[in-house]
C-alpha positions as a printed Julia matrix, in Angstrom:
221×3 Matrix{Float64}:
  98.56  47.56  191.91
 101.91  49.5   192.28
 104.21  50.75  190.04
 107.31  49.1   189.37
 110.63  49.66  191.45
 113.05  48.17  188.76
 114.09  45.08  187.48
 113.23  42.16  190.04
 112.51  38.51  190.2
 109.19  37.73  189.49
 108.1   35.35  192.41
 104.8   34.28  194.04
 104.79  35.01  197.99
 102.71  32.71  200.8
 102.85  35.17  203.59
 101.4   34.33  207.34
  99.8   36.96  208.9
  99.03  36.41  212.72
  97.54  39.27  215.01
 100.21  38.81  217.8
  98.47  38.28  221.68
  95.79  36.56  219.79
  94.17  33.74  221.1
  92.82  31.16  219.21
  95.2   32.89  216.58
  93.58  35.08  214.36
  95.72  34.54  211.06
  95.58  34.58  207.6
  97.78  33.43  204.14
  98.21  35.4   201.97
  99.56  35.16  198.48
 101.08  38.3   196.69
 103.67  39.29  194.18
 107.49  39.62  194.92
 107.08  43.14  193.11
 104.67  44.57  195.62
 105.81  47.27  198.07
 105.63  47.59  201.71
 103.15  50.04  200.89
 100.71  48.24  198.88
 101.04  44.66  201.53
  99.87  47.19  203.78
  96.87  47.5   202.28
  96.64  43.75  201.61
  96.62  43.8   205.37
  93.86  46.04  205.68
  91.77  44.29  203.69
  92.37  41.04  204.66
  92.08  41.94  208.41
  88.72  43.85  207.58
  90.41  47.06  209.12
  89.54  50.12  207.92
  92.76  52.2   206.92
  92.05  54.87  209.95
  95.25  54.9   211.3
  98.88  55.06  210.45
 101.41  52.31  210.81
 104.9   50.79  210.13
 106.56  48.12  209.44
 109.4   46.92  211.22
 112.67  44.82  210.23
 114.27  43.59  212.97
 117.64  41.86  213.07
 117.04  38.13  211.94
 113.77  38.08  212.08
 113.83  38.0   215.68
 111.29  39.27  217.92
 112.94  40.0   221.27
 112.76  43.53  222.97
 116.22  43.99  221.78
 115.23  43.3   218.54
 112.28  45.59  218.1
 114.95  48.39  219.43
 117.73  47.6   216.5
 115.03  47.32  214.14
 114.68  48.95  210.6
 110.86  51.01  210.47
 109.13  51.46  207.06
 106.68  53.46  206.96
 105.16  57.04  205.12
 104.76  59.38  207.28
 106.27  63.17  206.45
 109.32  64.17  208.28
 108.75  65.59  211.64
 111.39  68.12  212.44
 110.93  67.72  215.93
 112.25  63.93  215.99
 113.9   63.93  213.25
 117.16  62.16  215.21
 114.67  59.3   215.95
 113.32  58.72  212.06
 116.22  59.6   209.66
 117.5   56.1   209.51
 113.68  55.33  208.49
 113.07  54.08  204.94
 110.13  54.52  202.94
 107.19  51.41  202.96
 106.16  52.84  199.26
 109.84  52.78  197.4
 110.72  48.87  199.2
 109.76  45.86  197.38
 108.83  43.09  199.67
 110.63  40.48  197.2
 114.36  42.2   198.44
 113.21  42.89  201.83
 112.83  38.63  202.62
 115.82  37.23  202.9
 117.26  33.23  204.08
 118.17  35.28  207.42
 114.75  37.43  207.73
 111.8   35.07  207.39
 109.41  37.39  208.98
 108.43  41.03  209.73
 106.08  43.08  211.65
 103.57  45.0   210.69
 102.08  47.34  213.41
  98.42  49.26  212.75
  97.34  51.96  214.65
 100.83  53.84  217.06
  97.97  53.95  219.87
  96.46  50.42  220.04
  99.1   48.63  218.9
  97.61  45.66  216.7
 101.09  44.24  215.89
 101.0   40.83  213.23
 104.15  38.98  212.39
 104.73  38.25  208.63
 105.98  35.1   207.83
 107.52  33.65  204.94
 106.02  30.49  204.07
 107.05  29.76  200.51
 108.53  31.39  197.63
 108.4   30.3   194.02
 109.13  31.64  190.48
 106.61  33.14  188.51
 105.45  33.25  184.79
 102.56  36.14  186.07
 104.17  39.28  187.45
 100.31  40.61  187.43
  98.17  37.97  189.16
  96.05  39.97  191.9
  97.0   39.12  195.24
  94.6   36.29  197.04
  93.8   34.99  200.35
  94.18  31.2   200.48
  93.43  30.47  203.8
  93.09  31.89  207.57
  90.94  31.69  211.03
  88.69  32.93  213.34
  86.86  37.33  212.59
  89.61  40.04  213.1
  88.77  42.6   215.79
  86.8   45.68  214.95
  89.68  49.14  214.8
  89.69  51.18  218.49
  88.69  48.35  220.8
  91.66  48.75  222.68
  93.64  46.3   221.66
  94.04  42.64  221.43
  93.16  42.61  225.25
  90.3   45.13  224.87
  88.57  43.21  222.24
  88.22  39.89  224.22
  87.14  42.44  227.03
  84.34  43.51  224.38
  83.91  39.67  223.29
  83.55  38.47  227.15
  81.1   41.48  227.46
  78.73  40.17  224.67
  78.34  37.18  226.04
  77.58  37.85  229.37
  74.36  39.38  229.9
  75.3   40.35  232.93
  78.13  42.08  232.39
  77.87  45.74  232.38
  78.99  46.39  229.46
  76.73  44.04  227.66
  74.28  46.42  226.29
  77.59  48.29  224.53
  79.08  45.21  223.15
  75.95  44.08  221.49
  75.68  47.53  220.22
  79.43  47.51  219.02
  79.91  44.36  217.78
  76.56  43.15  217.13
  74.17  40.6   218.65
  75.66  37.91  216.81
  79.42  38.4   216.18
  81.11  34.81  215.89
  84.59  35.63  216.71
  85.37  32.54  214.97
  83.18  33.27  212.28
  86.14  33.8   208.69
  84.75  34.26  204.92
  87.38  33.6   202.59
  85.37  34.11  199.44
  84.15  38.34  201.03
  88.32  39.06  201.76
  89.33  37.87  197.67
  86.16  39.72  196.85
  87.68  43.4   198.53
  91.06  42.43  197.45
  90.23  41.77  194.07
  88.68  45.02  193.7
  91.07  46.89  195.29
  94.03  45.65  193.46
  93.54  45.89  189.31
  95.1   44.09  186.85
  98.18  45.85  185.36
  96.89  46.06  182.24
  98.57  44.52  179.12
 100.54  46.65  176.49
  99.63  46.13  173.08
 101.87  44.93  170.42
 103.11  47.22  167.96
 102.48  45.88  164.13
 104.89  44.61  162.44
 106.41  46.6   159.67
 106.5   44.7   156.52
 109.04  44.24  154.68
 109.21  45.86  151.74
């Protein structure tokens, strides 16, 4: 778990993360601590959707959490990319994903944000705040509560490319059937969802913050 970025109010946040354009919906519901950074949330999403963390990413905080084209243009972006001298005029207002806590981004006026992974395939995820509640255990690990359907693999050409591969797998006469079987596996099930496997990955990646040993009190003479 990342270092804390100053004082914050410990809360449990329940987020529903839906892969944009998926039909039927590919989604995961996760519980996280409000003190995690966006960079931490990036790893949570990677593990929940079985992405391989092989590409760049960014979070978009749109005005009012809207998903319109105009809102996308005016969005505040967070990532961990180094400054680009050729496009500095476009990125100077961007924020560091490892320097902002998610509990401070979700507000009554902003209850959903966008996570984009792989700028080529552009896997967009809508991250919606469903519930927040006080926490007495800020060291609690992220965990997945529910979800539906298997996530695509990396480098499949975006959500529509993924469905093309699934169609090819299920059609023995398709010209790409053999390649789809090699890539996805002959027995790939797009409806498969393994909650326990996701939580094992999360538990392995996020270690509890060790408690500091209390110093023994000095005896009064």
